[in-house]
C-alpha positions in Angstrom: 31.2 18.6 -12.6 27.7 19.4 -11.7 26.4 18.2 -15.2 28.1 14.9 -14.8 25.5 12.3 -13.9 27.6 9.2 -13.6 31.1 8.3 -12.5 33.3 5.2 -12.5 34.8 3.9 -9.3 37.8 1.5 -9.5 40.3 -0.4 -7.4 43.4 -2.4 -8.4 45.8 -4.6 -6.5 48.6 -2.0 -6.8 48.2 0.6 -4.1 51.3 2.7 -4.6 49.4 5.8 -5.8 45.9 5.3 -4.3 43.6 2.6 -2.9 40.6 3.5 -5.0 39.7 6.3 -7.5 36.8 8.0 -9.1 36.9 8.6 -12.9 35.0 10.5 -15.5 33.9 7.9 -18.0 33.6 10.4 -20.8 37.1 11.7 -20.7 39.0 9.1 -18.7 40.3 11.7 -16.2 40.6 11.0 -12.5 38.2 13.1 -10.4 39.1 12.0 -6.9 41.5 9.4 -5.4 41.4 7.9 -1.9 44.7 6.8 -0.2 45.9 4.9 2.9 43.6 1.9 2.5 46.1 -0.7 1.2 44.9 -3.2 -1.4 41.1 -3.5 -1.4 39.6 -7.0 -1.3 37.9 -8.1 -4.4 34.2 -6.9 -4.7 34.1 -5.2 -1.2 34.1 -1.6 -2.4 30.8 0.2 -1.7 29.3 3.5 -0.8 27.8 4.2 2.7 24.8 6.2 1.7 25.9 9.4 0.0 28.6 10.4 2.5 31.3 7.7 2.7 33.2 5.2 0.6 34.4 1.9 2.3 36.5 -1.0 1.3 38.1 -4.0 3.2 41.8 -4.4 3.1 43.0 -7.6 1.6 45.8 -8.5 3.9 44.4 -7.2 7.3 41.1 -7.4 9.2 40.4 -3.7 8.7 37.6 -1.8 7.1 38.8 1.5 5.6 36.2 4.3 5.4 36.8 7.6 3.5 34.6 10.7 3.5 33.7 11.4 -0.1 35.4 14.8 -0.1 38.7 13.6 1.6 41.6 11.6 0.3 42.4 10.3 3.9 40.3 7.9 5.9 38.1 8.9 8.8 40.2 10.3 11.6 40.0 9.2 15.2 38.1 5.9 14.4 39.3 2.5 13.3 37.0 -0.3 12.1 38.6 -3.6 13.2 36.9 -6.8 12.0 36.9 -10.2 13.8 39.0 -11.6 11.0 40.1 -11.0 7.4 36.9 -10.5 5.4 36.5 -12.0 1.9 33.2 -10.3 1.3 31.5 -7.1 2.6 28.3 -5.1 1.8 26.3 -2.1 3.1 22.6 -1.4 2.8 21.9 1.5 0.4 21.0 3.9 3.3 24.1 2.8 5.3 22.1 1.4 8.3 23.5 -2.1 8.3 26.5 -4.0 7.0 27.5 -7.6 6.6 30.9 -9.3 6.4 31.9 -12.7 5.2 34.8 -14.0 7.4 35.7 -17.6 6.5 32.4 -19.5 6.4 30.6 -17.2 8.8 28.5 -14.0 8.1 28.6 -11.1 10.6 25.8 -8.5 10.8 26.3 -5.1 12.4 24.2 -2.0 12.9 26.4 0.9 11.6 25.2 3.7 13.9 25.9 1.8 17.1 28.5 -0.7 16.0 26.6 -3.5 17.6 27.2 -7.0 16.3 23.6 -8.3 15.9 24.2 -11.9 14.9 26.6 -14.4 13.4 25.3 -16.8 10.7 27.1 -20.1 10.1 25.3 -22.0 7.4 28.0 -22.2 4.7 30.5 -24.9 4.7 33.4 -23.0 3.0 34.6 -19.4 2.7 32.0 -16.8 1.8 33.0 -15.0 -1.4 30.1 -12.7 -2.2 27.6 -10.6 -0.2 25.1 -8.3 -1.8 22.0 -6.5 -0.5 18.8 -6.0 -2.5 18.2 -2.3 -3.4 15.5 -1.9 -0.8 17.8 -3.3 1.9 15.3 -5.9 3.2 17.2 -8.9 2.0 20.8 -9.9 1.3 22.3 -12.8 -0.7 25.4 -14.8 0.2 27.5 -17.0 -2.0 30.4 -19.2 -1.0 33.1 -21.6 -2.3 30.8 -24.5 -1.5 28.7 -23.6 -4.5 25.7 -22.6 -2.3 23.7 -19.4 -2.7 21.5 -18.3 0.2 18.9 -15.5 0.5 18.5 -14.0 3.9 15.8 -11.7 5.4 17.4 -8.8 7.3 14.4 -8.4 9.7 14.3 -12.1 10.6 17.9 -12.4 11.5 18.4 -9.0 13.1 15.3 -9.1 15.3 15.1 -11.5 18.2 12.4 -11.8 20.9 15.0 -12.0 23.6 17.8 -9.9 22.3 19.4 -9.5 25.7 19.7 -13.3 26.1 21.5 -13.9 22.8 25.1 -15.0 23.2 27.9 -16.0 20.9 26.9 -19.6 21.0 23.2 -19.2 20.5 23.3 -16.6 17.8 22.8 -17.3 14.2 20.1 -20.0 14.6 18.1 -18.8 11.6 17.1 -20.3 8.3 17.5 -18.6 5.0 14.5 -17.6 2.9 16.0 -19.7 0.0 18.9 -22.0 -0.3 20.2 -22.8 -3.8 22.7 -25.6 -4.2 22.7 -26.0 -8.0 26.4 -25.1 -8.6 29.0 -27.8 -8.3 32.0 -25.4 -7.9 32.6 -22.1 -6.2 30.3 -19.2 -7.1 32.3 -16.4 -8.5 29.7 -13.6 -8.9 26.0 -12.7 -8.6 23.7 -9.9 -9.7 20.4 -8.9 -8.1 17.4 -7.4 -9.9 16.4 -3.8 -9.1 13.1 -5.0 -7.8 14.7 -7.1 -5.1 12.9 -10.1 -3.8 10.2 -9.7 -6.5 12.8 -9.9 -9.3 15.6 -12.2 -10.5 18.9 -13.4 -9.2 21.8 -14.2 -11.6 24.7 -16.3 -10.6 27.9 -17.6 -12.3 30.3 -20.2 -11.2 33.6 -21.9 -12.0 31.6 -24.9 -13.2 30.9 -22.9 -16.4 27.2 -22.4 -15.6 25.1 -19.3 -15.6 21.8 -19.5 -13.7 18.7 -17.2 -13.3 16.4 -17.7 -10.3 13.0 -16.1 -9.6 13.3 -14.7 -6.1 9.5 -14.4 -5.7 9.1 -18.2 -5.9 12.6 -19.5 -5.4 12.6 -21.5 -8.7 15.3 -21.9 -11.3 14.3 -20.2 -14.5 17.3 -20.8 -16.8 20.6 -22.8 -16.7 23.1 -22.0 -19.4 26.4 -24.0 -19.7 29.3 -22.2 -21.4 32.6 -23.5 -22.8 34.8 -21.7 -20.2 34.7 -21.0 -16.4 32.7 -17.9 -15.6 34.0 -15.1 -13.4 31.6 -12.1 -13.4 28.0 -11.2 -14.4 25.8 -8.1 -14.6 22.5 -6.9 -16.1 21.6 -3.6 -17.9 19.2 -1.1 -16.3 16.1 -2.5 -18.0 17.2 -6.1 -17.3 16.8 -7.1 -20.9 20.4 -8.3 -21.3 22.9 -10.2 -19.2 26.7 -9.8 -19.7 28.8 -12.7 -18.6 32.6 -12.6 -18.2 34.8 -15.6 -18.5 38.3 -16.5 -17.2 39.6 -16.4 -20.8 38.8 -12.6 -21.1 35.6 -12.9 -23.2 32.3 -11.2 -22.4 29.1 -12.9 -23.7 25.8 -11.0 -24.0 22.6 -13.0 -23.4 19.4 -11.4 -24.6 16.6 -12.2 -22.0 13.9 -11.1 -24.4 14.7 -14.0 -26.7 15.8 -16.5 -24.1 16.1 -20.2 -24.9 12.9 -22.2 -24.6 14.4 -25.0 -22.6 15.5 -24.5 -19.0 18.8 -26.2 -19.5 20.9 -25.1 -22.5 24.5 -26.0 -23.5 26.5 -23.6 -25.5 29.4 -25.6 -26.8 30.5 -22.6 -28.9 29.3 -19.5 -27.1 30.5 -17.1 -29.8 28.0 -18.5 -32.3 25.1 -18.2 -30.0 25.8 -15.0 -28.1 27.3 -11.7 -29.2 30.8 -11.6 -27.7 33.1 -8.7 -26.6 36.8 -9.7 -27.2 39.8 -7.6 -26.1 40.9 -8.7 -22.6 43.7 -11.3 -22.4 43.0 -12.4 -18.8 40.0 -13.2 -16.6 37.2 -10.6 -16.5 36.7 -9.7 -12.8 34.2 -6.8 -12.9 31.3 -5.8 -15.1 28.9 -2.9 -15.0 26.5 -1.1 -17.4 25.9 2.7 -17.5 22.5 4.2 -16.6 21.7 5.0 -20.2 22.3 1.3 -21.2 24.8 2.3 -24.0 28.1 1.6 -22.3 29.5 -1.6 -20.8 32.5 -1.4 -18.4 34.7 -4.4 -17.9 37.7 -4.8 -15.6 40.2 -7.6 -15.9 43.4 -9.1 -14.5 45.2 -7.7 -17.4 45.3 -4.3 -15.6 42.8 -2.7 -17.9 39.4 -1.0 -17.6 37.6 -1.1 -21.0 34.5 0.9 -21.9 32.5 -0.7 -24.7 29.8 0.6 -27.0 27.2 -2.2 -26.5 25.6 -2.0 -29.9 28.8 -2.0 -32.0 30.7 -4.3 -29.6 33.7 -2.0 -30.0 35.9 -0.5 -27.2 35.5 3.3 -26.9 38.1 4.0 -24.1 40.8 2.1 -22.2 41.8 3.2 -18.7 45.2 1.6 -17.8 45.9 0.6 -14.2 49.0 -0.7 -12.5 47.6 -4.0 -11.3 44.7 -6.4 -11.7 41.3 -4.8 -11.2 39.6 -5.9 -8.0 36.6 -3.5 -7.9 35.0 -1.4 -10.6 31.4 -0.2 -11.2 29.4 2.7 -12.4 27.8 5.0 -9.8 25.7 8.1 -9.4 27.8 11.2 -9.2 27.5 12.3 -5.5 27.8 16.1 -4.9 29.8 15.5 -1.7 32.9 14.5 -3.7 33.5 18.1 -4.8 32.6 19.9 -1.6 35.3 21.3 0.7 33.2 20.9 3.8 30.0 18.9 4.3 28.1 17.5 7.3 27.4 13.8 6.9 24.0 12.4 7.8 25.2 8.9 8.6 26.6 8.2 12.1 29.6 5.9 12.2 30.7 3.8 15.2 33.5 1.3 15.8 32.3 -2.3 15.1 32.1 -4.8 17.9 34.1 -7.9 17.4 32.1 -10.1 19.7 28.5 -10.3 20.9 29.6 -10.8 24.5 29.2 -7.5 26.4 31.8 -6.7 29.0 30.0 -5.9 32.3 26.4 -5.5 33.0 26.1 -1.8 32.1 24.8 -0.9 28.7 26.9 1.8 27.1 25.0 5.0 26.2 25.3 6.4 22.7 24.8 10.0 21.9 23.7 10.6 18.3 23.6 14.2 16.9 21.7 14.9 13.8 20.8 18.0 11.9 17.3 17.0 11.0 14.2 18.1 12.9 12.0 15.0 13.0 8.3 15.5 13.8 7.0 12.4 15.5 3.3 13.2 15.4 2.0 14.1 11.9 0.0 17.3 11.8 -3.1 15.7 10.3 -3.5 13.6 13.5 -3.7 16.6 15.8 -7.0 16.6 17.8 -9.1 19.4 19.0 -8.0 18.9 22.5 -4.4 19.5 21.4 -5.3 22.8 19.6 -7.2 24.0 22.7 -4.1 23.5 24.9 -2.2 26.3 23.1 -1.1 29.4 25.0 -3.4 32.5 24.9 -0.8 34.6 23.2 -0.5 32.0 20.4 -4.3 31.9 20.0 -4.4 35.7 19.7 -1.7 35.6 17.1 -3.7 33.0 15.1 -6.9 35.1 15.3 -5.0 38.1 13.9 -3.7 36.0 11.0 -7.2 34.8 10.1 -8.5 38.4 10.1 -5.7 39.5 7.8 -6.4 36.7 5.5 -10.1 37.6 5.3 -9.2 41.2 4.4 -6.8 40.1 1.7 -9.5 37.8 0.2 -12.0 40.8 0.0 -9.4 43.1 -1.5 -8.5 40.5 -4.1 -12.2 39.9 -5.0 -12.8 43.7 -5.5 -9.6 44.0 -7.6 -10.7 41.1 -9.8 -14.2 42.5 -10.3 -12.8 46.0 -11.1 -10.5 44.6 -13.7 -13.4 42.8 -15.4 -15.5 46.0 -15.3 -12.8 48.0 -16.9 -12.2 45.3 -19.6 -15.9 44.9 -20.5 -17.1 48.4 -19.6 -19.9 46.8 -17.5 -20.6 47.6 -13.8 -20.1 44.5 -11.7 -19.2 46.0 -8.3 -22.3 47.0 -6.5 -20.7 49.8 -4.4 -21.6 53.3 -3.4 -19.4 54.8 -6.3 -21.6 52.9 -8.8 -24.8 54.3 -7.3 -23.4 57.9 -7.6 -22.6 57.3 -11.3 -26.1 56.1 -12.0 -27.6 59.2 -10.2 -25.5 61.6 -12.3 -26.7 59.9 -15.4 
């Protein structure tokens, strides 16, 4: 599987065989399955760096974490949440994670398990959380129709961290607050460029909106003829794919977008190319890295791979329940290794910001990386003079050997040129003897 660049990761609501599975999109075969995690909550499945796979259980306040090369969850460690989470997300490097529990947002540091803050700005249950690719911002969407953009550094850093309590935490304002949707937001998609790109949102109010995150302005508002349930963009961000509760998928070309900001598509099939095969609501959408294949997951228990240009299905992967999570991902080598040492440190998550006792617990972190704090180019002469005499003698010998090798290479080069051109270039004693004999 070394030549496989991309895999498909899915979850369904029937956990009799496995909780989540990794598929080969070209053949439809299962490459790896992960068990013991129950039914995964919708749109909470995500990778933790390139070492782990995590998902929130739908019926319990538990986060399940699997090593990529193991079918069983991490042994000897349980990740208990303060409540049943309806949304969950990790940064791409696995340093931080956020959870949406009712109308509150919890932020943890993964390596220490410390609960950094609790945000309480939504009025109803949070349904979507997603980090930008650079991990500096994350976006939250809730059933109240509001979408908020948060700065991770602003809410995680506090001038008086030790004085922050459960009551005073979360007193932060979002970078942007969008309240244009009138019904619950069902899905969102963030541009690859993060805060300098675009944000796409869909809602049950049948509207699809595009925001410019650099300025916080609404660029486009499209009204469709059915409630919307999912959205995604291709790699080049030239097309948006919008799934409806009726099972249809509409393709909106952003290179030829409508001139007006507000557009109503009374009959979306006449204005947008449509993919039609699902019989129930489309819950998950994702586009392959080459931009040729569209993946759609639905409540009709099917994963369908579409050829985008022809709008025809190329493969159907049947599941045993409604699809809750599905997306394309890079093929991580750790999936196929029998043994590997993860670079990410995991720790049990704190359920409260109140520390028991006055002592601060010590955390021992073991890594297999040798980190040089001071770069070599910033070493001063005084630092070089403080070296041991034995080390200085060794350096002097190395310099002498290098000078000898340089002279030998120069003589060899000159000799080769002399032989090739039959012209004396080396002014040595042997050349003088040859001239005297002549």
